[in-house]
SELUM-929046 format. One record per residue (C-alpha): x, y, z; residue in one letter. Coordinates in steps of 0.1 Angstrom, whole numbers, plus 5000, padded with zeros to 4 digits. Layout:
[tordren [X Y Z] 'a'],
...
END
This chain:
[tordren [5000 5000 5000] 'q'],
[tordren [5014 5034 4989] 'v'],
[tordren [5018 5055 5021] 'p'],
[tordren [5010 5088 5005] 'l'],
[tordren [4990 5095 4973] 'v'],
[tordren [4992 5129 4958] 'e'],
[tordren [4970 5146 4931] 's'],
[tordren [4963 5179 4916] 'g'],
[tordren [4994 5190 4898] 'g'],
[tordren [4995 5203 4863] 'g'],
[tordren [5001 5232 4839] 'l'],
[tordren [4987 5266 4848] 'v'],
[tordren [4992 5301 4835] 'q'],
[tordren [5008 5328 4857] 'p'],
[tordren [4982 5342 4881] 'g'],
[tordren [4962 5310 4880] 'g'],
[tordren [4954 5286 4908] 's'],
[tordren [4958 5249 4916] 'l'],
[tordren [4949 5227 4946] 'r'],
[tordren [4971 5198 4956] 'l'],
[tordren [4958 5169 4977] 's'],
[tordren [4977 5142 4996] 'c'],
[tordren [4960 5113 5013] 'a'],
[tordren [4979 5091 5038] 'a'],
[tordren [4971 5055 5038] 's'],
[tordren [4955 5037 5068] 'g'],
[tordren [4989 5020 5075] 's'],
[tordren [5002 5053 5089] 'i'],
[tordren [4993 5059 5125] 'f'],
[tordren [4998 5087 5149] 's'],
[tordren [5003 5114 5123] 'i'],
[tordren [5017 5146 5136] 'r'],
[tordren [5028 5172 5110] 't'],
[tordren [5018 5171 5074] 'm'],
[tordren [5032 5194 5048] 'g'],
[tordren [5044 5202 5013] 'w'],
[tordren [5079 5206 5000] 'y'],
[tordren [5090 5214 4965] 'r'],
[tordren [5121 5209 4943] 'q'],
[tordren [5128 5229 4912] 'a'],
[tordren [5153 5218 4886] 'p'],
[tordren [5189 5223 4898] 'g'],
[tordren [5178 5234 4932] 'k'],
[tordren [5175 5217 4966] 'e'],
[tordren [5142 5206 4980] 'r'],
[tordren [5126 5233 5001] 'e'],
[tordren [5097 5237 5026] 'l'],
[tordren [5065 5252 5012] 'v'],
[tordren [5041 5248 5041] 'a'],
[tordren [5034 5225 5071] 't'],
[tordren [5004 5220 5094] 'i'],
[tordren [5001 5203 5127] 't'],
[tordren [4973 5181 5140] 't'],
[tordren [4961 5211 5159] 'g'],
[tordren [4961 5233 5129] 'g'],
[tordren [4992 5254 5134] 's'],
[tordren [5007 5264 5101] 't'],
[tordren [5041 5274 5088] 'n'],
[tordren [5048 5289 5054] 'y'],
[tordren [5079 5297 5034] 'a'],
[tordren [5082 5335 5029] 'e'],
[tordren [5079 5331 4992] 's'],
[tordren [5044 5317 4993] 'v'],
[tordren [5029 5336 5023] 'k'],
[tordren [4996 5352 5013] 'g'],
[tordren [4993 5331 4981] 'r'],
[tordren [4992 5295 4993] 'f'],
[tordren [4970 5280 5020] 't'],
[tordren [4976 5246 5037] 'i'],
[tordren [4948 5227 5053] 's'],
[tordren [4941 5192 5065] 'r'],
[tordren [4912 5168 5072] 'd'],
[tordren [4924 5148 5102] 'n'],
[tordren [4895 5123 5099] 'a'],
[tordren [4906 5115 5063] 'k'],
[tordren [4944 5119 5070] 'n'],
[tordren [4945 5142 5040] 't'],
[tordren [4964 5175 5035] 'v'],
[tordren [4956 5201 5009] 'y'],
[tordren [4976 5230 4994] 'l'],
[tordren [4956 5257 4977] 'r'],
[tordren [4979 5278 4955] 'm'],
[tordren [4967 5311 4942] 'n'],
[tordren [4985 5338 4922] 's'],
[tordren [5009 5313 4909] 'l'],
[tordren [5042 5325 4894] 'k'],
[tordren [5067 5309 4870] 'p'],
[tordren [5091 5305 4899] 'e'],
[tordren [5066 5282 4916] 'd'],
[tordren [5073 5256 4890] 't'],
[tordren [5086 5225 4907] 'a'],
[tordren [5079 5190 4917] 'v'],
[tordren [5058 5192 4949] 'y'],
[tordren [5062 5165 4975] 'y'],
[tordren [5038 5156 5003] 'c'],
[tordren [5054 5149 5037] 'n'],
[tordren [5040 5132 5068] 't'],
[tordren [5056 5128 5101] 'r'],
[tordren [5046 5105 5129] 't'],
[tordren [5062 5100 5163] 'v'],
[tordren [5086 5075 5149] 'i'],
[tordren [5087 5078 5111] 'a'],
[tordren [5086 5102 5081] 'e'],
[tordren [5070 5095 5048] 'y'],
[tordren [5073 5112 5014] 'w'],
[tordren [5049 5112 4984] 'g'],
[tordren [5060 5104 4949] 'q'],
[tordren [5058 5140 4938] 'g'],
[tordren [5035 5159 4915] 't'],
[tordren [5046 5183 4889] 'q'],
[tordren [5034 5219 4889] 'v'],
[tordren [5043 5240 4859] 't'],
[tordren [5034 5277 4857] 'v'],
[tordren [5039 5290 4822] 's'],
[tordren [5021 5310 4796] 's'],
END
């Protein structure tokens, strides 16, 4: 069973919006923080946003005011709403989930912002 299943990436024009989703399988227990990271070509993977079980959020400065992270604890699912997308947001976006004893990564979903 794949631990994390991502969806929602694609091609969008500058200024457009996308929503990413990531569902954690039932095999993952005691989830604490869920989040999104991204990696652009030739760059290191970087944090985009995280959210705790209690709803506390943390955002990279570059996405504050444009991206919104949320989660449904009952469904073990995390979302990333991305508005006002810029070409520099182009990257592979990875879902991340942390429990007390383990960390899981999704397979990545491509987001391309281009006219």
